[in-house]
C-alpha positions, 0 to 999 in steps of 0.5 A, spaced: 800 291 086 801 295 080 797 295 074 800 297 067 795 299 061 799 299 055 796 301 049 797 300 042 798 306 037 794 304 032 788 308 030 783 303 031 785 302 038 785 310 039 778 310 036 776 305 041 778 308 047 775 315 045 768 312 044 769 308 051 770 315 054 764 318 051 760 313 053 762 311 060 761 317 066 766 318 071 763 315 076 762 308 072 770 308 070 772 310 078 768 304 080 771 299 075 778 302 078 776 301 085 774 293 083 781 292 080 784 295 086 780 290 090 782 284 086 789 286 086 789 287 094 786 280 095 791 277 091 797 280 095 793 278 101 792 271 099 800 270 097 802 272 104 797 268 107 799 262 103 806 263 105 805 263 112 801 257 112 807 254 108 812 256 114 807 253 119 807 247 116 814 246 116 814 247 123 809 242 125 812 237 121 818 235 126 824 231 123 831 231 125 833 236 120 828 241 122 829 241 129 835 247 129 833 253 134 830 253 141 824 257 138 822 251 133 823 246 138 818 249 143 813 250 138 814 242 136 814 240 143 807 245 145 804 242 139 805 234 140 799 230 143 803 224 145 797 220 147 795 220 140 801 215 138 801 208 140 808 204 141 808 197 140 811 193 146 812 186 149 806 187 153 802 191 148 801 198 146 802 204 150 802 211 148 808 215 146 806 219 152 807 213 157 814 212 154 816 219 154 815 219 161 817 212 164 823 211 159 825 217 155 826 222 160 828 217 166 834 216 161 835 223 159 831 224 153 825 227 150 820 226 144 820 232 139 817 228 134 811 223 133 815 219 127 813 212 125 816 207 126 821 210 131 820 217 135 824 223 134 828 225 140 833 230 143 837 229 149 836 233 155 843 234 157 848 232 151 854 230 154 861 232 151 865 228 147 870 228 153 865 226 158 863 220 153 870 217 153 872 219 160 865 215 162 867 209 158 874 209 160 871 209 168 866 203 166 872 199 163 876 200 169 871 197 174 873 190 176 869 184 173 868 177 175 871 171 172 865 169 168 859 173 166 853 174 170 848 169 169 842 173 171 841 181 170 843 184 178 836 186 181 839 193 182 840 194 174 833 190 172 829 197 171 835 200 167 836 194 162 829 192 161 827 200 160 822 200 166 818 194 164 817 196 157 822 191 154 821 184 154 826 179 157 828 171 155 834 167 157 840 166 152 847 165 156 854 165 153 861 166 156 865 169 151 870 172 155 875 175 151 880 170 155 876 164 153 871 166 148 871 168 140 878 171 138 880 174 131 881 170 125 883 170 118 886 176 118 891 173 113 886 171 108 884 178 106 887 178 099 883 172 098 877 175 101 877 181 096 875 176 091 869 173 095 862 174 093 857 178 098 854 171 099 861 168 101 863 174 105 856 174 109 857 167 110 864 169 114 859 172 119 855 166 120 849 170 118 846 171 111 843 177 114 850 180 114 849 181 106 844 187 108 851 191 110 853 189 102 847 192 100 847 198 104 855 200 102 853 199 095 847 204 095 851 209 099 858 208 095 865 209 099 869 212 094 875 215 097 872 215 104 876 214 110 872 210 115 872 206 122 870 199 123 867 197 130 867 190 133 870 185 127 872 178 129 873 176 121 875 182 116 869 181 112 866 188 114 873 191 112 873 187 105 866 190 104 868 197 105 874 196 100 870 193 095 866 199 095 871 204 094 873 206 101 880 209 101 882 207 108 879 203 114 881 203 121 879 197 125 877 198 133 877 191 137 879 188 144 884 184 141 891 186 137 890 184 129 895 183 124 894 186 118 898 183 111 903 187 109 900 188 102 894 192 105 897 196 111 896 202 106 889 201 106 887 198 113 890 199 120 887 197 127 888 199 134 886 196 141 879 199 144 882 202 150 888 205 147 883 208 142 879 211 148 885 214 151 887 217 144 880 219 142 882 226 141 886 224 135 881 221 131 875 226 133 871 228 127 876 225 122 872 219 119 867 220 113 864 213 115 863 208 120 861 201 120 859 196 125 854 189 124 852 185 130 856 188 135 853 194 138 847 190 141 852 186 146 855 192 149 854 192 156 851 185 157 858 182 160 858 177 155 865 178 153 867 180 159 865 187 159 862 191 165 855 191 166 852 197 163 845 198 161 846 204 156 853 200 154 850 201 147 848 208 147 855 210 149 857 206 143 853 210 139 855 217 142 862 215 141 861 213 134 858 220 133 864 223 136 868 220 131 864 222 124 865 228 120 858 232 120 854 229 115 858 222 116 855 216 115 854 210 119 852 203 117 849 200 123 847 193 123 843 190 129 837 185 131 830 189 129 824 187 132 820 188 139 824 191 144 827 186 148 833 183 151 835 176 151 840 176 156 846 175 156 846 174 148 844 181 145 838 186 145 833 186 140 831 193 138 824 196 137 821 203 136 823 205 143 830 203 144 831 205 136 829 212 138 835 213 143 840 209 138 838 214 133 839 220 137 844 225 133 843 222 126 838 222 120 835 216 118 837 215 111 835 208 109 834 201 111 837 194 107 835 187 108 839 181 105 834 179 100 833 186 096 839 190 093 835 196 094 832 199 100 826 197 104 820 200 107 821 199 115 814 200 117 811 199 124 808 192 121 814 190 118 819 192 125 814 188 129 812 182 124 816 176 127 813 177 134 816 177 141 823 175 142 824 174 135 829 178 130 831 180 124 838 183 122 837 189 118 843 195 116 841 202 117 844 208 114 844 214 118 847 221 117 850 225 123 847 231 124 
């Protein structure tokens, strides 16, 4: 530290200094200079110490953004005590260490942040986009029964039920693509553009779908290009257009007929064709949107192959399509982890962590509030076992 003494040239100042010099012996003056030097040095050391403390704090607070380098990751993993955090499951509370060892690691993940209500994970060996789509195509070509299985095959039980940490109840549907629900009302898009959010939400037979409208209103899509997964009726597409989207591609199991007046803004592609041509779409989209779709993937309800990680595959596929920083508007049933077979999954703290891998969780929206809500652990598990609420979360690819 440098100390500058600046003296005014006035006679008073000169006189005072002269008097001080006559009255102060050299030893006293030297002692005062030593004190000033000590204080200055202490200030410098304190500043350096506080800077290191701030760096330490940044390393010790895990988040998706802070986990960048291997060195930081190692520090975070070493500092975590997963036995200090409990996770709410259908059979009571379990430590995050139990979940990490019995669920996440067997599924290829690992906890790097004891964040609430959803832990932060990394993948032990993240697959390439080529592998993600190749594996999906391989699964899709497996022969399927004429009717969806009414029970989870025993050899799949542990994988579907997260090694016993996901609840189970029966709720069976046969919505095979050849007999079940099929696309409709795509010729009414012009009419739907004049619908209110309540009318659009009603097309999905679920008021909770209004949460998608609120999310898109909170994160506007002005001049953005996006993709929608799993539409039966074009209500998500219309919401996107109403919130400024420039172009929207819909991926579906069935061919869709787009009205001529919207062909410059809307298009569609079959799921199989899309998987074969994925490289033409990789990292091309500013946003993706899906509501009440991901939770069905791999349960066989729609004639799709049984796949315990079908929903996780879908999330990896979506991530491959988004640009860095691209947004995902994701609507799924929230609650305590469970499967109502073969209807849908319910997402609690455990599976949401795997679903959110590779994304930063920005906000959560409900149907009863235009602004974002605080999805606490209490709110997530508030409805009890095998009960659920659809929310729409906004995620950002990282």
